[in-house]
N, C-alpha and C positions, 0 to 999 in steps of 0.2 A: 433347497438353495437359499442360499448365503444373504444378509440381508443386506440390505443398500446403502456405502454412510457415504462421507467428504471429508478431501481432504481439503484447508484450506492455505495459503500461501504468506506469508506477508514481503509486497514487493523490493521493500529496499534496503541494500544488501542480505538478502538474501534470494531471490531470487532474481535478481541482477544484484553484483556486484558491488554497486555502487551508489551512495543517493544520489534520488532521482532531484532530487531539486538544486546538487554543485552540482550535475549535467546538467538541469536549462539556464540560469542563469548563465554559467561558459556560452552554452551558447548562443544567450542571447549576446552575450557578448565580444563574441566573434562578429554578430552584425553587427555592432554599436546599436545599439535597444540597449541596450545595460550598463550601470557604470565599477568605476574602482571602491561609487560607496555602496551600491547595491549588493556584492558579491563578500562589502564587508559586516554586510546588515546579516545576510547571510548565512553568513561565520559564526559571526554574536549566538544566534537563532539557535545554530547546530550545536553550539556549546552547553546552550542553557536545556537542551535535547537530550543531549547525551548527563547531564552532572540533572535529567530528573526535574528540575526549575523552571522550564516552559511555560507558559500560559497557553497551552494551540491553541484555544476560540480562540484570541485575545488574536495572537501573531495571521492567526488564518483569516479572521475578517478585515487586516490592514493588508491581505497581500490581497487579496480575493476584491474586497474596495475597487480595488485600482485596477481590475479587469470591467466595468460597470459600461453597459452602452459597443463592450464586444459579442458578434455576434457566437452564434457555438459555433454553429461548418466555417467559421474562420477559426474558432481556439484549433479546433477536431481534425483540423485540415493542414497548422502550424507543428502541432501537438505528435503526429502519423510521421512530418517533415526532421522533429529532434528524434523521433528514438532511433529512427532506419540514420539519422547519419550521424545519433550521436551513443543513445543506447543500446543500443541488439547489440552487438558490440561486448558486451560487460552481461549480460545473462550466460547467467550458472549450466556449464552441464554440467555439474551436482543438479541443479535443478532441474532441468528437462529431464535428469532418470529419475529423478521423483516424483516427474509429474508423471510418465513415461510407467510407469509402474500403477500406481493410484489406478487409469486413466486402463491401462491390466485386465484392476480388476475389480470393470468396472464402478468404484464407484465416480463418483461427481467431482468435479477438481474446482476451485477457483483462488481470486486473489481476494486477498486483506487488507488495503494499505487505507489510511486518511491523505492522498495524494488523491486529486477527481479523477474520475471519465477515463474522460480525454487526454490524462496521462500514464495509466494503466488500463486503455482497447489493443492499443497497439499492441503489452508484451500479451495479454487476454488471445488477441487469434495468432500473436507467435506457436508459442506453446498451445493453441487449441483447448482451452482449455476454457468451464461451464460457465463461466458467470465471473463479475469483479463486481467485487462491495464496499464503498469509495463515498469519500466526501462528494453527496450532492452539491450545485449547483444550483442556486432559481435563475430562473429565464423568467423575459416579461413574455406577453401576446406576439412578440416579432416577433420569439428568437433569440433573444439579444439576452444577458450576461445582465442582474437586476447590482452584482455586485455584494450580490448577499450567494447562502450561502444552506440550505435543508439540514435543521437544527433535524438526530444533536451528530457531530459533528465524527467522522466515525475516527475517534483518536480512545484510548486510552475505555471506556463505560459504554461507549459512543457504541464503540467494533462490540459488540460483545450485541448489544439491542437492534443494528443493525444486521445483525444473520443471525442471530434468529430468526427476523422477521423474512429473511432469505431460508430459509431452511425452515420453516414452515408456508410453503408452497414449493415444497417440495414431500409435509409429513413427514421433513427429521428433526431429529433436537443435537443440540451440541451432544449428543450423549452418543450422539453416531460419531463427532470428530474429529479426525488428529491436521494439531497446527502449526504448523509452524515458523517456525519466526526471529531474527536474531536481541531482537531490544526487546529492556524491563517497561517499557510502557507499553508494551502489551502482556502485561499481566496479568489486567481481567480478565483478557479473550485464552491467555491461556492456564488458566484460574483451570475459569469450565469447560473447559471443552474435553474429550475423555481419553484423549493420546496429544506429547502433544512432543513439540524431537525445536530443540533447542541450534541455531543454524550459527556459527559464528557468534557465536553470544554478545553485547556489552560488558564490560566486569564485572556489575549489579546481578548481571541474570545469571552470567554462568555462576556467580556460587551460592545465588541460588539452586542452579537448578542442580549442583555438584550435592545440594545438600538436602533435597526433593530428592534426589538419584531421577533423576530428569533423564532421554535422550541426544548431547552432546551431538552435533556432524557440526565440519570440518568443510565447505564448500569452495 
């Protein structure tokens, strides 16, 4: 009997073809909940992300602080509505097929993303995945967000730490894992797993993947 494996998938520009933060701010603007300045700030952060200059913990702290006092269920409901109206159409058909191939082999499947559980859980349900590993938001005793995240941030080395923690609960390790991602920011996890598949890579990751002979796919 084959040993069980695990397939890990990044979310933005991998399982979905767009950046979820961009889709969320566009949804907020359409509802009158965000301004042009909010969108410009996000564009600046995404540019820093693309060139590798983003201070992700600082930006995460700044964004998440704005949710202090929000009830968890309210955010969950909002993200479900946002996913149905603005994200579902961008789910990658090739990504869905990759998920189904792994499920057919009996592999565990899951999302690993810097986004929150509330943003990624609807995609998990749609694709029938086993789990989500994401940035975790702190809650108070009344089920409201405190405006802080639970360390480590699910970004860069933090992704590796969070993945290792979850895989231990399944009696698995990174040696049993395959990871699909588009971004150089995921290099720590890409280097840690047994198999990596680079999807629609950014320029730096494409160059690195070619030099190391990693599989590159266009979804």
